[in-house]
C-alpha positions as CSV (number, residue, x, y, z in Angstrom):
1,M,2.4,8.0,22.3
2,S,5.3,6.9,20.2
3,Q,5.3,3.4,18.5
4,K,8.5,1.5,17.9
5,P,9.8,1.5,14.3
6,N,8.1,-1.0,12.0
7,L,9.3,-1.0,8.4
8,I,6.1,-1.9,6.6
9,R,3.9,0.3,8.8
10,D,6.3,3.2,8.3
11,K,6.7,2.6,4.5
12,T,2.9,2.3,3.9
13,F,2.2,5.5,5.9
14,E,4.9,7.5,4.0
15,F,3.5,6.0,0.7
16,A,0.0,7.2,1.6
17,V,1.4,10.7,2.2
18,H,3.1,10.6,-1.2
19,I,-0.1,9.4,-2.8
20,A,-2.0,12.3,-1.2
21,T,0.3,14.7,-3.1
22,L,-0.4,12.9,-6.4
23,Y,-4.1,12.8,-5.5
24,K,-4.0,16.6,-5.1
25,K,-2.4,16.9,-8.6
26,L,-5.0,14.6,-10.1
27,K,-7.8,16.8,-8.6
28,Q,-6.2,19.9,-10.1
29,E,-6.3,18.2,-13.5
30,R,-10.0,17.3,-12.9
31,E,-9.1,13.6,-12.9
32,Y,-11.5,12.9,-10.0
33,Q,-12.5,9.3,-10.7
34,I,-9.1,7.7,-11.0
35,G,-7.7,10.0,-8.3
36,N,-10.4,8.7,-5.9
37,Q,-9.7,5.1,-6.8
38,L,-5.9,5.5,-6.3
39,F,-6.3,7.4,-3.0
40,R,-8.7,4.8,-1.7
41,S,-6.6,1.8,-2.5
42,A,-3.3,3.4,-1.5
43,G,-4.7,4.5,1.9
44,S,-6.2,1.0,2.5
45,I,-2.7,-0.6,2.3
46,G,-1.5,1.3,5.3
47,A,-4.9,1.0,7.1
48,N,-4.8,-2.8,6.8
49,V,-1.2,-3.0,7.9
50,E,-2.1,-0.9,10.9
51,E,-5.0,-3.1,11.7
52,A,-2.8,-6.2,11.4
53,Q,-0.6,-4.8,14.2
54,A,-3.5,-5.5,16.5
55,A,-4.5,-8.8,15.1
56,Q,-6.1,-11.2,17.6
57,S,-4.4,-14.3,16.0
58,R,-1.9,-15.4,13.4
59,K,-4.8,-16.1,11.1
60,D,-6.3,-12.7,11.6
61,F,-2.8,-11.1,11.0
62,I,-2.4,-13.0,7.7
63,S,-5.9,-12.0,6.7
64,K,-5.3,-8.3,7.3
65,I,-1.9,-8.3,5.7
66,S,-3.3,-10.2,2.7
67,I,-5.9,-7.5,2.2
68,A,-3.0,-4.9,2.3
69,S,-1.3,-7.0,-0.5
70,K,-4.4,-6.9,-2.7
71,E,-4.8,-3.2,-2.2
72,A,-1.1,-2.6,-3.0
73,R,-1.6,-4.5,-6.3
74,E,-4.7,-2.5,-7.1
75,T,-2.7,0.7,-6.4
76,R,0.0,-0.5,-8.7
77,F,-2.6,-1.0,-11.4
78,W,-4.0,2.5,-11.1
79,L,-0.5,4.0,-11.1
80,R,0.2,2.1,-14.3
81,V,-3.0,3.3,-15.9
82,I,-2.2,6.9,-15.0
83,E,1.3,6.6,-16.4
84,K,0.3,4.8,-19.6
85,S,-2.7,7.1,-20.3
86,E,-0.5,10.2,-19.6
87,L,-3.4,11.8,-17.6
88,I,-0.9,14.1,-15.9
89,D,2.5,15.4,-16.8
90,L,4.4,13.7,-14.0
91,D,7.1,11.0,-13.7
92,L,5.5,8.3,-11.7
93,S,8.6,6.0,-11.5
94,S,9.2,6.9,-7.8
95,F,5.6,5.9,-6.9
96,L,5.9,2.7,-8.9
97,N,9.2,1.9,-7.2
98,E,7.7,2.5,-3.8
99,I,4.7,0.3,-4.5
100,E,6.9,-2.5,-5.8
101,D,9.0,-2.4,-2.6
102,I,5.8,-2.5,-0.5
103,I,4.4,-5.4,-2.5
104,N,7.7,-7.3,-2.1
105,I,7.8,-6.7,1.7
106,I,4.2,-7.7,2.2
107,T,4.6,-10.8,0.1
108,K,7.6,-11.8,2.3
109,I,5.7,-11.1,5.5
110,I,2.8,-13.3,4.3
111,K,5.2,-16.2,3.3
112,T,7.1,-16.0,6.5
113,T,4.0,-15.7,8.7
114,S,2.3,-18.6,6.8
115,E,5.1,-21.0,7.5
116,P,4.3,-23.6,10.1
117,V,5.5,-22.8,13.6
118,A,8.4,-25.0,14.5
119,A,7.8,-27.1,17.6
120,K,9.9,-26.2,20.6
């Protein structure tokens, strides 16, 4: 079953796949704790975006997408910790750029969806 294109769903899925490769590298370097934290929060972004697609109401949608926003910000935090502490020898700028894009898109979705519905 093929779903129609959805920018944020597709971006968060691809990001989770990219994070999986970083997670693998962290495990190779025996950085299990921070790797687990990063993998958990990054995966949760896409999982909550996916759940939001089946929201039962506007309020439910905003709730799920807001959780995705929080997880994205946590993911950005862990990426910055890894980068600053130099735990692994890897340029994380592409990961940081991706998460910034995701945060910006999710923020715009929340703002747009939270606006009052115009009366017809």
